PQR file with spaces between the fields and no chain letter, atoms N, CA, C, O and H, PARSE charges and radii, in Angstrom:
ATOM       1  N    MET     1     199.225  124.849   67.617 -0.4000 1.5000
ATOM       2  CA   MET     1     197.949  124.912   68.315 -0.0000 2.0000
ATOM       3  C    MET     1     196.797  124.620   67.356  0.5500 1.7000
ATOM       4  O    MET     1     195.893  123.855   67.692 -0.5500 1.4000
ATOM       5  N    MET     2     196.820  125.224   66.162 -0.4000 1.5000
ATOM       6  CA   MET     2     195.746  125.022   65.196 -0.0000 2.0000
ATOM       7  C    MET     2     195.711  123.569   64.735  0.5500 1.7000
ATOM       8  O    MET     2     194.636  123.004   64.536 -0.5500 1.4000
ATOM       9  H    MET     2     197.555  125.846   65.889  0.4000 1.0000
ATOM      10  N    GLN     3     196.899  122.957   64.564 -0.4000 1.5000
ATOM      11  CA   GLN     3     196.945  121.556   64.127 -0.0000 2.0000
ATOM      12  C    GLN     3     196.321  120.647   65.179  0.5500 1.7000
ATOM      13  O    GLN     3     195.615  119.699   64.833 -0.5500 1.4000
ATOM      14  H    GLN     3     197.772  123.416   64.725  0.4000 1.0000
ATOM      15  N    LYS     4     196.571  120.924   66.466 -0.4000 1.5000
ATOM      16  CA   LYS     4     195.965  120.124   67.531 -0.0000 2.0000
ATOM      17  C    LYS     4     194.449  120.286   67.509  0.5500 1.7000
ATOM      18  O    LYS     4     193.718  119.317   67.715 -0.5500 1.4000
ATOM      19  H    LYS     4     197.144  121.693   66.748  0.4000 1.0000
ATOM      20  N    PHE     5     193.978  121.495   67.263 -0.4000 1.5000
ATOM      21  CA   PHE     5     192.535  121.739   67.226 -0.0000 2.0000
ATOM      22  C    PHE     5     191.909  120.998   66.051  0.5500 1.7000
ATOM      23  O    PHE     5     190.839  120.407   66.195 -0.5500 1.4000
ATOM      24  H    PHE     5     194.572  122.283   67.095  0.4000 1.0000
ATOM      25  N    LYS     6     192.562  121.022   64.887 -0.4000 1.5000
ATOM      26  CA   LYS     6     192.046  120.291   63.726 -0.0000 2.0000
ATOM      27  C    LYS     6     192.010  118.794   64.008  0.5500 1.7000
ATOM      28  O    LYS     6     191.055  118.109   63.639 -0.5500 1.4000
ATOM      29  H    LYS     6     193.431  121.503   64.769  0.4000 1.0000
ATOM      30  N    SER     7     193.060  118.285   64.667 -0.4000 1.5000
ATOM      31  CA   SER     7     193.085  116.867   65.029 -0.0000 2.0000
ATOM      32  C    SER     7     191.958  116.549   65.991  0.5500 1.7000
ATOM      33  O    SER     7     191.300  115.515   65.869 -0.5500 1.4000
ATOM      34  H    SER     7     193.836  118.841   64.966  0.4000 1.0000
ATOM      35  N    PHE     8     191.737  117.436   66.945 -0.4000 1.5000
ATOM      36  CA   PHE     8     190.657  117.243   67.905 -0.0000 2.0000
ATOM      37  C    PHE     8     189.315  117.189   67.199  0.5500 1.7000
ATOM      38  O    PHE     8     188.496  116.321   67.499 -0.5500 1.4000
ATOM      39  H    PHE     8     192.272  118.275   67.044  0.4000 1.0000
ATOM      40  N    LEU     9     189.075  118.104   66.262 -0.4000 1.5000
ATOM      41  CA   LEU     9     187.813  118.121   65.527 -0.0000 2.0000
ATOM      42  C    LEU     9     187.631  116.839   64.722  0.5500 1.7000
ATOM      43  O    LEU     9     186.523  116.309   64.650 -0.5500 1.4000
ATOM      44  H    LEU     9     189.741  118.810   66.018  0.4000 1.0000
ATOM      45  N    LEU    10     188.693  116.341   64.123 -0.4000 1.5000
ATOM      46  CA   LEU    10     188.612  115.105   63.362 -0.0000 2.0000
ATOM      47  C    LEU    10     188.258  113.935   64.275  0.5500 1.7000
ATOM      48  O    LEU    10     187.374  113.139   63.958 -0.5500 1.4000
ATOM      49  H    LEU    10     189.594  116.772   64.181  0.4000 1.0000
ATOM      50  N    VAL    11     188.946  113.835   65.399 -0.4000 1.5000
ATOM      51  CA   VAL    11     188.675  112.744   66.341 -0.0000 2.0000
ATOM      52  C    VAL    11     187.248  112.854   66.874  0.5500 1.7000
ATOM      53  O    VAL    11     186.549  111.846   66.973 -0.5500 1.4000
ATOM      54  H    VAL    11     189.665  114.481   65.656  0.4000 1.0000
ATOM      55  N    SER    12     186.814  114.051   67.214 -0.4000 1.5000
ATOM      56  CA   SER    12     185.457  114.243   67.723 -0.0000 2.0000
ATOM      57  C    SER    12     184.417  113.865   66.679  0.5500 1.7000
ATOM      58  O    SER    12     183.411  113.231   66.998 -0.5500 1.4000
ATOM      59  H    SER    12     187.382  114.870   67.133  0.4000 1.0000
ATOM      60  N    SER    13     184.661  114.253   65.433 -0.4000 1.5000
ATOM      61  CA   SER    13     183.723  113.925   64.359 -0.0000 2.0000
ATOM      62  C    SER    13     183.616  112.416   64.174  0.5500 1.7000
ATOM      63  O    SER    13     182.524  111.883   63.975 -0.5500 1.4000
ATOM      64  H    SER    13     185.478  114.768   65.174  0.4000 1.0000
ATOM      65  N    ILE    14     184.748  111.735   64.241 -0.4000 1.5000
ATOM      66  CA   ILE    14     184.736  110.278   64.091 -0.0000 2.0000
ATOM      67  C    ILE    14     183.993  109.634   65.246  0.5500 1.7000
ATOM      68  O    ILE    14     183.213  108.704   65.040 -0.5500 1.4000
ATOM      69  H    ILE    14     185.635  112.167   64.403  0.4000 1.0000
ATOM      70  N    ARG    15     184.225  110.119   66.460 -0.4000 1.5000
ATOM      71  CA   ARG    15     183.532  109.556   67.629 -0.0000 2.0000
ATOM      72  C    ARG    15     182.024  109.741   67.514  0.5500 1.7000
ATOM      73  O    ARG    15     181.258  108.822   67.805 -0.5500 1.4000
ATOM      74  H    ARG    15     184.858  110.875   66.627  0.4000 1.0000
ATOM      75  N    ILE    16     181.605  110.909   67.097 -0.4000 1.5000
ATOM      76  CA   ILE    16     180.163  111.155   66.958 -0.0000 2.0000
ATOM      77  C    ILE    16     179.592  110.302   65.835  0.5500 1.7000
ATOM      78  O    ILE    16     178.512  109.727   65.974 -0.5500 1.4000
ATOM      79  H    ILE    16     182.227  111.655   66.861  0.4000 1.0000
ATOM      80  N    ALA    17     180.322  110.218   64.711 -0.4000 1.5000
ATOM      81  CA   ALA    17     179.821  109.461   63.565 -0.0000 2.0000
ATOM      82  C    ALA    17     179.706  107.976   63.866  0.5500 1.7000
ATOM      83  O    ALA    17     178.859  107.291   63.292 -0.5500 1.4000
ATOM      84  H    ALA    17     181.200  110.685   64.598  0.4000 1.0000
ATOM      85  N    THR    18     180.546  107.471   64.760 -0.4000 1.5000
ATOM      86  CA   THR    18     180.526  106.042   65.047 -0.0000 2.0000
ATOM      87  C    THR    18     179.803  105.706   66.348  0.5500 1.7000
ATOM      88  O    THR    18     179.839  104.564   66.807 -0.5500 1.4000
ATOM      89  H    THR    18     181.234  108.027   65.227  0.4000 1.0000
ATOM      90  N    ALA    19     179.158  106.686   66.930 -0.4000 1.5000
ATOM      91  CA   ALA    19     178.428  106.439   68.179 -0.0000 2.0000
ATOM      92  C    ALA    19     177.314  105.426   67.949  0.5500 1.7000
ATOM      93  O    ALA    19     176.670  105.416   66.900 -0.5500 1.4000
ATOM      94  H    ALA    19     179.128  107.613   66.558  0.4000 1.0000
ATOM      95  N    ILE    20     177.103  104.589   68.932 -0.4000 1.5000
ATOM      96  CA   ILE    20     176.037  103.591   68.832 -0.0000 2.0000
ATOM      97  C    ILE    20     174.770  104.188   69.421  0.5500 1.7000
ATOM      98  O    ILE    20     174.749  104.633   70.569 -0.5500 1.4000
ATOM      99  H    ILE    20     177.626  104.597   69.784  0.4000 1.0000
ATOM     100  N    PHE    21     173.713  104.189   68.615 -0.4000 1.5000
ATOM     101  CA   PHE    21     172.434  104.708   69.063 -0.0000 2.0000
ATOM     102  C    PHE    21     171.557  103.540   69.491  0.5500 1.7000
ATOM     103  O    PHE    21     171.511  102.505   68.825 -0.5500 1.4000
ATOM     104  H    PHE    21     173.730  103.828   67.683  0.4000 1.0000
ATOM     105  N    THR    22     170.879  103.714   70.582 -0.4000 1.5000
ATOM     106  CA   THR    22     169.927  102.703   71.000 -0.0000 2.0000
ATOM     107  C    THR    22     168.533  103.217   70.714  0.5500 1.7000
ATOM     108  O    THR    22     168.231  104.387   70.947 -0.5500 1.4000
ATOM     109  H    THR    22     170.916  104.555   71.122  0.4000 1.0000
ATOM     110  N    PHE    23     167.698  102.353   70.216 -0.4000 1.5000
ATOM     111  CA   PHE    23     166.350  102.747   69.846 -0.0000 2.0000
ATOM     112  C    PHE    23     165.371  102.126   70.830  0.5500 1.7000
ATOM     113  O    PHE    23     165.367  100.912   71.037 -0.5500 1.4000
ATOM     114  H    PHE    23     167.943  101.402   70.027  0.4000 1.0000
ATOM     115  N    GLY    24     164.547  102.966   71.431 -0.4000 1.5000
ATOM     116  CA   GLY    24     163.534  102.506   72.361 -0.0000 2.0000
ATOM     117  C    GLY    24     162.165  102.698   71.763  0.5500 1.7000
ATOM     118  O    GLY    24     161.992  102.651   70.545 -0.5500 1.4000
ATOM     119  H    GLY    24     164.550  103.952   71.263  0.4000 1.0000
ATOM     120  N    GLN    25     161.204  102.912   72.614 -0.4000 1.5000
ATOM     121  CA   GLN    25     159.841  103.080   72.138 -0.0000 2.0000
ATOM     122  C    GLN    25     159.595  104.484   71.599  0.5500 1.7000
ATOM     123  O    GLN    25     158.670  104.691   70.814 -0.5500 1.4000
ATOM     124  H    GLN    25     161.344  102.950   73.603  0.4000 1.0000
ATOM     125  N    GLY    26     160.397  105.433   72.004 -0.4000 1.5000
ATOM     126  CA   GLY    26     160.211  106.811   71.559 -0.0000 2.0000
ATOM     127  C    GLY    26     160.932  107.079   70.253  0.5500 1.7000
ATOM     128  O    GLY    26     161.647  106.227   69.726 -0.5500 1.4000
ATOM     129  H    GLY    26     161.149  105.265   72.641  0.4000 1.0000
ATOM     130  N    THR    27     160.728  108.272   69.749 -0.4000 1.5000
ATOM     131  CA   THR    27     161.378  108.654   68.499 -0.0000 2.0000
ATOM     132  C    THR    27     162.496  109.660   68.724  0.5500 1.7000
ATOM     133  O    THR    27     163.120  110.119   67.767 -0.5500 1.4000
ATOM     134  H    THR    27     160.147  108.964   70.177  0.4000 1.0000
ATOM     135  N    ALA    28     162.751  110.005   69.970 -0.4000 1.5000
ATOM     136  CA   ALA    28     163.792  110.980   70.277 -0.0000 2.0000
ATOM     137  C    ALA    28     165.055  110.258   70.742  0.5500 1.7000
ATOM     138  O    ALA    28     164.999  109.170   71.314 -0.5500 1.4000
ATOM     139  H    ALA    28     162.244  109.633   70.747  0.4000 1.0000
ATOM     140  N    ALA    29     166.179  110.887   70.481 -0.4000 1.5000
ATOM     141  CA   ALA    29     167.462  110.342   70.918 -0.0000 2.0000
ATOM     142  C    ALA    29     168.326  111.498   71.385  0.5500 1.7000
ATOM     143  O    ALA    29     167.979  112.661   71.180 -0.5500 1.4000
ATOM     144  H    ALA    29     166.225  111.771   70.016  0.4000 1.0000
ATOM     145  N    GLY    30     169.421  111.190   71.996 -0.4000 1.5000
ATOM     146  CA   GLY    30     170.336  112.230   72.443 -0.0000 2.0000
ATOM     147  C    GLY    30     171.764  111.727   72.398  0.5500 1.7000
ATOM     148  O    GLY    30     172.020  110.524   72.382 -0.5500 1.4000
ATOM     149  H    GLY    30     169.703  110.246   72.162  0.4000 1.0000
ATOM     150  N    ILE    31     172.676  112.664   72.378 -0.4000 1.5000
ATOM     151  CA   ILE    31     174.102  112.355   72.394 -0.0000 2.0000
ATOM     152  C    ILE    31     174.706  113.172   73.525  0.5500 1.7000
ATOM     153  O    ILE    31     174.472  114.377   73.614 -0.5500 1.4000
ATOM     154  H    ILE    31     172.468  113.642   72.391  0.4000 1.0000
ATOM     155  N    VAL    32     175.476  112.531   74.381 -0.4000 1.5000
ATOM     156  CA   VAL    32     176.185  113.230   75.453 -0.0000 2.0000
ATOM     157  C    VAL    32     177.637  112.782   75.435  0.5500 1.7000
ATOM     158  O    VAL    32     177.952  111.683   74.978 -0.5500 1.4000
ATOM     159  H    VAL    32     175.666  111.552   74.308  0.4000 1.0000
ATOM     160  N    GLY    33     178.501  113.623   75.923 -0.4000 1.5000
ATOM     161  CA   GLY    33     179.908  113.255   75.977 -0.0000 2.0000
ATOM     162  C    GLY    33     180.754  114.348   76.586  0.5500 1.7000
ATOM     163  O    GLY    33     180.253  115.392   77.005 -0.5500 1.4000
ATOM     164  H    GLY    33     178.245  114.516   76.294  0.4000 1.0000
ATOM     165  N    THR    34     182.034  114.091   76.625 -0.4000 1.5000
ATOM     166  CA   THR    34     183.000  115.056   77.121 -0.0000 2.0000
ATOM     167  C    THR    34     184.059  115.259   76.057  0.5500 1.7000
ATOM     168  O    THR    34     184.602  114.293   75.521 -0.5500 1.4000
ATOM     169  H    THR    34     182.441  113.244   76.285  0.4000 1.0000
ATOM     170  N    VAL    35     184.353  116.506   75.749 -0.4000 1.5000
ATOM     171  CA   VAL    35     185.352  116.840   74.742 -0.0000 2.0000
ATOM     172  C    VAL    35     186.715  116.858   75.427  0.5500 1.7000
ATOM     173  O    VAL    35     186.917  117.570   76.411 -0.5500 1.4000
ATOM     174  H    VAL    35     183.911  117.291   76.184  0.4000 1.0000
ATOM     175  N    THR    36     187.647  116.067   74.895 -0.4000 1.5000
ATOM     176  CA   THR    36     188.999  116.010   75.444 -0.0000 2.0000
ATOM     177  C    THR    36     190.024  116.138   74.330  0.5500 1.7000
ATOM     178  O    THR    36     189.728  115.891   73.161 -0.5500 1.4000
ATOM     179  H    THR    36     187.482  115.490   74.095  0.4000 1.0000
ATOM     180  N    ASP    37     191.224  116.524   74.709 -0.4000 1.5000
ATOM     181  CA   ASP    37     192.316  116.575   73.742 -0.0000 2.0000
ATOM     182  C    ASP    37     193.012  115.214   73.731  0.5500 1.7000
ATOM     183  O    ASP    37     192.639  114.336   74.510 -0.5500 1.4000
ATOM     184  H    ASP    37     191.465  116.725   75.659  0.4000 1.0000
ATOM     185  N    PRO    38     194.010  115.016   72.873 -0.5600 1.5000
ATOM     186  CA   PRO    38     194.686  113.713   72.795  0.2800 2.0000
ATOM     187  C    PRO    38     195.335  113.263   74.103  0.5500 1.7000
ATOM     188  O    PRO    38     195.585  112.071   74.285 -0.5500 1.4000
ATOM     189  N    ASN    39     195.607  114.193   75.009 -0.4000 1.5000
ATOM     190  CA   ASN    39     196.203  113.846   76.301 -0.0000 2.0000
ATOM     191  C    ASN    39     195.152  113.570   77.372  0.5500 1.7000
ATOM     192  O    ASN    39     195.494  113.222   78.503 -0.5500 1.4000
ATOM     193  H    ASN    39     195.403  115.160   74.861  0.4000 1.0000
ATOM     194  N    GLY    40     193.872  113.723   77.020 -0.4000 1.5000
ATOM     195  CA   GLY    40     192.803  113.450   77.978 -0.0000 2.0000
ATOM     196  C    GLY    40     192.339  114.664   78.760  0.5500 1.7000
ATOM     197  O    GLY    40     191.446  114.544   79.599 -0.5500 1.4000
ATOM     198  H    GLY    40     193.595  114.005   76.102  0.4000 1.0000
ATOM     199  N    ALA    41     192.920  115.831   78.511 -0.4000 1.5000
ATOM     200  CA   ALA    41     192.489  117.045   79.200 -0.0000 2.0000
ATOM     201  C    ALA    41     191.179  117.534   78.581  0.5500 1.7000
ATOM     202  O    ALA    41     191.012  117.508   77.362 -0.5500 1.4000
ATOM     203  H    ALA    41     193.646  115.929   77.830  0.4000 1.0000
ATOM     204  N    VAL    42     190.252  117.981   79.435 -0.4000 1.5000
ATOM     205  CA   VAL    42     188.971  118.456   78.914 -0.0000 2.0000
ATOM     206  C    VAL    42     189.144  119.776   78.176  0.5500 1.7000
ATOM     207  O    VAL    42     190.055  120.552   78.467 -0.5500 1.4000
ATOM     208  H    VAL    42     190.388  118.002   80.426  0.4000 1.0000
ATOM     209  N    ILE    43     188.253  120.019   77.214 -0.4000 1.5000
ATOM     210  CA   ILE    43     188.290  121.254   76.435 -0.0000 2.0000
ATOM     211  C    ILE    43     186.973  121.987   76.660  0.5500 1.7000
ATOM     212  O    ILE    43     185.937  121.585   76.130 -0.5500 1.4000
ATOM     213  H    ILE    43     187.513  119.389   76.978  0.4000 1.0000
ATOM     214  N    PRO    44     187.012  123.065   77.447 -0.5600 1.5000
ATOM     215  CA   PRO    44     185.786  123.838   77.686  0.2800 2.0000
ATOM     216  C    PRO    44     185.435  124.692   76.477  0.5500 1.7000
ATOM     217  O    PRO    44     186.305  125.066   75.691 -0.5500 1.4000
ATOM     218  N    ASN    45     184.156  124.993   76.341 -0.4000 1.5000
ATOM     219  CA   ASN    45     183.649  125.889   75.293 -0.0000 2.0000
ATOM     220  C    ASN    45     183.974  125.423   73.871  0.5500 1.7000
ATOM     221  O    ASN    45     184.165  126.246   72.977 -0.5500 1.4000
ATOM     222  H    ASN    45     183.449  124.689   76.980  0.4000 1.0000
ATOM     223  N    ALA    46     184.037  124.112   73.664 -0.4000 1.5000
ATOM     224  CA   ALA    46     184.274  123.566   72.320 -0.0000 2.0000
ATOM     225  C    ALA    46     182.948  123.461   71.582  0.5500 1.7000
ATOM     226  O    ALA    46     181.915  123.171   72.185 -0.5500 1.4000
ATOM     227  H    ALA    46     183.882  123.443   74.391  0.4000 1.0000
ATOM     228  N    THR    47     182.981  123.694   70.298 -0.4000 1.5000
ATOM     229  CA   THR    47     181.789  123.543   69.471 -0.0000 2.0000
ATOM     230  C    THR    47     181.683  122.087   69.022  0.5500 1.7000
ATOM     231  O    THR    47     182.637  121.511   68.500 -0.5500 1.4000
ATOM     232  H    THR    47     183.820  123.929   69.808  0.4000 1.0000
ATOM     233  N    VAL    48     180.500  121.506   69.236 -0.4000 1.5000
ATOM     234  CA   VAL    48     180.244  120.115   68.842 -0.0000 2.0000
ATOM     235  C    VAL    48     179.076  120.123   67.860  0.5500 1.7000
ATOM     236  O    VAL    48     178.036  120.723   68.133 -0.5500 1.4000
ATOM     237  H    VAL    48     179.725  121.974   69.660  0.4000 1.0000
ATOM     238  N    VAL    49     179.246  119.459   66.723 -0.4000 1.5000
ATOM     239  CA   VAL    49     178.215  119.418   65.698 -0.0000 2.0000
ATOM     240  C    VAL    49     177.839  117.964   65.430  0.5500 1.7000
ATOM     241  O    VAL    49     178.705  117.119   65.200 -0.5500 1.4000
ATOM     242  H    VAL    49     180.090  118.972   66.501  0.4000 1.0000
ATOM     243  N    ALA    50     176.532  117.683   65.462 -0.4000 1.5000
ATOM     244  CA   ALA    50     176.019  116.366   65.075 -0.0000 2.0000
ATOM     245  C    ALA    50     175.209  116.559   63.804  0.5500 1.7000
ATOM     246  O    ALA    50     174.433  117.507   63.683 -0.5500 1.4000
ATOM     247  H    ALA    50     175.829  118.369   65.648  0.4000 1.0000
ATOM     248  N    ARG    51     175.403  115.634   62.846 -0.4000 1.5000
ATOM     249  CA   ARG    51     174.705  115.746   61.565 -0.0000 2.0000
ATOM     250  C    ARG    51     173.960  114.459   61.277  0.5500 1.7000
ATOM     251  O    ARG    51     174.524  113.369   61.381 -0.5500 1.4000
ATOM     252  H    ARG    51     176.034  114.864   62.944  0.4000 1.0000
ATOM     253  N    ASN    52     172.699  114.583   60.916 -0.4000 1.5000
ATOM     254  CA   ASN    52     171.905  113.451   60.480 -0.0000 2.0000
ATOM     255  C    ASN    52     172.299  113.156   59.043  0.5500 1.7000
ATOM     256  O    ASN    52     172.085  113.985   58.159 -0.5500 1.4000
ATOM     257  H    ASN    52     172.241  115.468   60.832  0.4000 1.0000
ATOM     258  N    ILE    53     172.875  111.979   58.800 -0.4000 1.5000
ATOM     259  CA   ILE    53     173.376  111.687   57.459 -0.0000 2.0000
ATOM     260  C    ILE    53     172.267  111.461   56.447  0.5500 1.7000
ATOM     261  O    ILE    53     172.512  111.531   55.243 -0.5500 1.4000
ATOM     262  H    ILE    53     173.049  111.306   59.519  0.4000 1.0000
ATOM     263  N    GLU    54     171.052  111.189   56.909 -0.4000 1.5000
ATOM     264  CA   GLU    54     169.948  110.992   55.977 -0.0000 2.0000
ATOM     265  C    GLU    54     169.316  112.314   55.538  0.5500 1.7000
ATOM     266  O    GLU    54     168.925  112.462   54.380 -0.5500 1.4000
ATOM     267  H    GLU    54     170.854  111.132   57.888  0.4000 1.0000
ATOM     268  N    THR    55     169.216  113.273   56.461 -0.4000 1.5000
ATOM     269  CA   THR    55     168.545  114.537   56.151 -0.0000 2.0000
ATOM     270  C    THR    55     169.503  115.725   56.065  0.5500 1.7000
ATOM     271  O    THR    55     169.118  116.807   55.623 -0.5500 1.4000
ATOM     272  H    THR    55     169.534  113.152   57.402  0.4000 1.0000
ATOM     273  N    ASN    56     170.736  115.522   56.483 -0.4000 1.5000
ATOM     274  CA   ASN    56     171.755  116.568   56.558 -0.0000 2.0000
ATOM     275  C    ASN    56     171.410  117.644   57.587  0.5500 1.7000
ATOM     276  O    ASN    56     172.025  118.710   57.593 -0.5500 1.4000
ATOM     277  H    ASN    56     171.049  114.642   56.842  0.4000 1.0000
ATOM     278  N    ALA    57     170.434  117.376   58.457 -0.4000 1.5000
ATOM     279  CA   ALA    57     170.106  118.306   59.534 -0.0000 2.0000
ATOM     280  C    ALA    57     171.263  118.319   60.535  0.5500 1.7000
ATOM     281  O    ALA    57     171.864  117.282   60.817 -0.5500 1.4000
ATOM     282  H    ALA    57     169.935  116.509   58.452  0.4000 1.0000
ATOM     283  N    ARG    58     171.563  119.496   61.062 -0.4000 1.5000
ATOM     284  CA   ARG    58     172.682  119.647   62.000 -0.0000 2.0000
ATOM     285  C    ARG    58     172.205  120.242   63.316  0.5500 1.7000
ATOM     286  O    ARG    58     171.313  121.090   63.343 -0.5500 1.4000
ATOM     287  H    ARG    58     171.075  120.338   60.833  0.4000 1.0000
ATOM     288  N    ARG    59     172.813  119.787   64.407 -0.4000 1.5000
ATOM     289  CA   ARG    59     172.615  120.372   65.735 -0.0000 2.0000
ATOM     290  C    ARG    59     173.989  120.788   66.233  0.5500 1.7000
ATOM     291  O    ARG    59     174.936  120.003   66.189 -0.5500 1.4000
ATOM     292  H    ARG    59     173.537  119.098   64.386  0.4000 1.0000
ATOM     293  N    THR    60     174.096  122.009   66.702 -0.4000 1.5000
ATOM     294  CA   THR    60     175.370  122.528   67.197 -0.0000 2.0000
ATOM     295  C    THR    60     175.204  122.952   68.646  0.5500 1.7000
ATOM     296  O    THR    60     174.259  123.664   68.987 -0.5500 1.4000
ATOM     297  H    THR    60     173.327  122.647   66.738  0.4000 1.0000
ATOM     298  N    VAL    61     176.124  122.514   69.501 -0.4000 1.5000
ATOM     299  CA   VAL    61     176.128  122.904   70.910 -0.0000 2.0000
ATOM     300  C    VAL    61     177.554  123.270   71.299  0.5500 1.7000
ATOM     301  O    VAL    61     178.501  123.016   70.554 -0.5500 1.4000
ATOM     302  H    VAL    61     176.891  121.936   69.225  0.4000 1.0000
ATOM     303  N    THR    62     177.692  123.866   72.469 -0.4000 1.5000
ATOM     304  CA   THR    62     178.998  124.213   73.016 -0.0000 2.0000
ATOM     305  C    THR    62     179.186  123.483   74.328  0.5500 1.7000
ATOM     306  O    THR    62     178.280  123.452   75.161 -0.5500 1.4000
ATOM     307  H    THR    62     176.923  124.073   73.074  0.4000 1.0000
ATOM     308  N    SER    63     180.363  122.893   74.519 -0.4000 1.5000
ATOM     309  CA   SER    63     180.640  122.183   75.768 -0.0000 2.0000
ATOM     310  C    SER    63     180.747  123.181   76.916  0.5500 1.7000
ATOM     311  O    SER    63     181.069  124.351   76.713 -0.5500 1.4000
ATOM     312  H    SER    63     181.099  122.918   73.842  0.4000 1.0000
ATOM     313  N    ASN    64     180.468  122.693   78.136 -0.4000 1.5000
ATOM     314  CA   ASN    64     180.525  123.576   79.301 -0.0000 2.0000
ATOM     315  C    ASN    64     181.964  123.693   79.811  0.5500 1.7000
ATOM     316  O    ASN    64     182.901  123.280   79.127 -0.5500 1.4000
ATOM     317  H    ASN    64     180.206  121.742   78.302  0.4000 1.0000
ATOM     318  N    GLY    65     182.134  124.243   80.985 -0.4000 1.5000
ATOM     319  CA   GLY    65     183.457  124.454   81.566 -0.0000 2.0000
ATOM     320  C    GLY    65     184.231  123.187   81.840  0.5500 1.7000
ATOM     321  O    GLY    65     185.458  123.218   81.930 -0.5500 1.4000
ATOM     322  H    GLY    65     181.373  124.578   81.540  0.4000 1.0000
ATOM     323  N    GLU    66     183.523  122.052   81.977 -0.4000 1.5000
ATOM     324  CA   GLU    66     184.184  120.762   82.191 -0.0000 2.0000
ATOM     325  C    GLU    66     184.268  119.944   80.907  0.5500 1.7000
ATOM     326  O    GLU    66     184.612  118.763   80.950 -0.5500 1.4000
ATOM     327  H    GLU    66     182.526  122.026   81.904  0.4000 1.0000
ATOM     328  N    GLY    67     183.956  120.559   79.762 -0.4000 1.5000
ATOM     329  CA   GLY    67     184.041  119.861   78.485 -0.0000 2.0000
ATOM     330  C    GLY    67     182.827  119.003   78.168  0.5500 1.7000
ATOM     331  O    GLY    67     182.811  118.333   77.135 -0.5500 1.4000
ATOM     332  H    GLY    67     183.676  121.518   79.727  0.4000 1.0000
ATOM     333  N    PHE    68     181.796  119.001   79.034 -0.4000 1.5000
ATOM     334  CA   PHE    68     180.625  118.176   78.825 -0.0000 2.0000
ATOM     335  C    PHE    68     179.668  118.832   77.831  0.5500 1.7000
ATOM     336  O    PHE    68     179.500  120.051   77.823 -0.5500 1.4000
ATOM     337  H    PHE    68     181.809  119.545   79.873  0.4000 1.0000
ATOM     338  N    TYR    69     179.043  117.997   76.989 -0.4000 1.5000
ATOM     339  CA   TYR    69     178.025  118.493   76.070 -0.0000 2.0000
ATOM     340  C    TYR    69     176.866  117.513   76.027  0.5500 1.7000
ATOM     341  O    TYR    69     177.019  116.330   76.331 -0.5500 1.4000
ATOM     342  H    TYR    69     179.179  117.007   76.996  0.4000 1.0000
ATOM     343  N    SER    70     175.702  118.027   75.642 -0.4000 1.5000
ATOM     344  CA   SER    70     174.505  117.214   75.496 -0.0000 2.0000
ATOM     345  C    SER    70     173.724  117.732   74.288  0.5500 1.7000
ATOM     346  O    SER    70     173.379  118.911   74.210 -0.5500 1.4000
ATOM     347  H    SER    70     175.578  118.988   75.395  0.4000 1.0000
ATOM     348  N    ILE    71     173.457  116.828   73.356 -0.4000 1.5000
ATOM     349  CA   ILE    71     172.679  117.181   72.177 -0.0000 2.0000
ATOM     350  C    ILE    71     171.378  116.395   72.249  0.5500 1.7000
ATOM     351  O    ILE    71     171.382  115.181   72.044 -0.5500 1.4000
ATOM     352  H    ILE    71     173.737  115.871   73.419  0.4000 1.0000
ATOM     353  N    PRO    72     170.265  117.064   72.536 -0.5600 1.5000
ATOM     354  CA   PRO    72     168.988  116.332   72.642  0.2800 2.0000
ATOM     355  C    PRO    72     168.482  115.849   71.288  0.5500 1.7000
ATOM     356  O    PRO    72     167.426  115.221   71.211 -0.5500 1.4000
């Protein structure tokens, strides 16, 4: 179980790190997604962390009951 969770965290980190950001006229951005395991099942109450690689600032959120998360 712990190995699957570690794998999930690694995959999630890679997905967030490689996400494509679109830049508009504003200075704000957001990240949304659904946390799933390798079989595609949603993972509720998962911790999701986004890190700004330039400033090392971090935002942490928890996915909802359907695995959805939103980081403003």
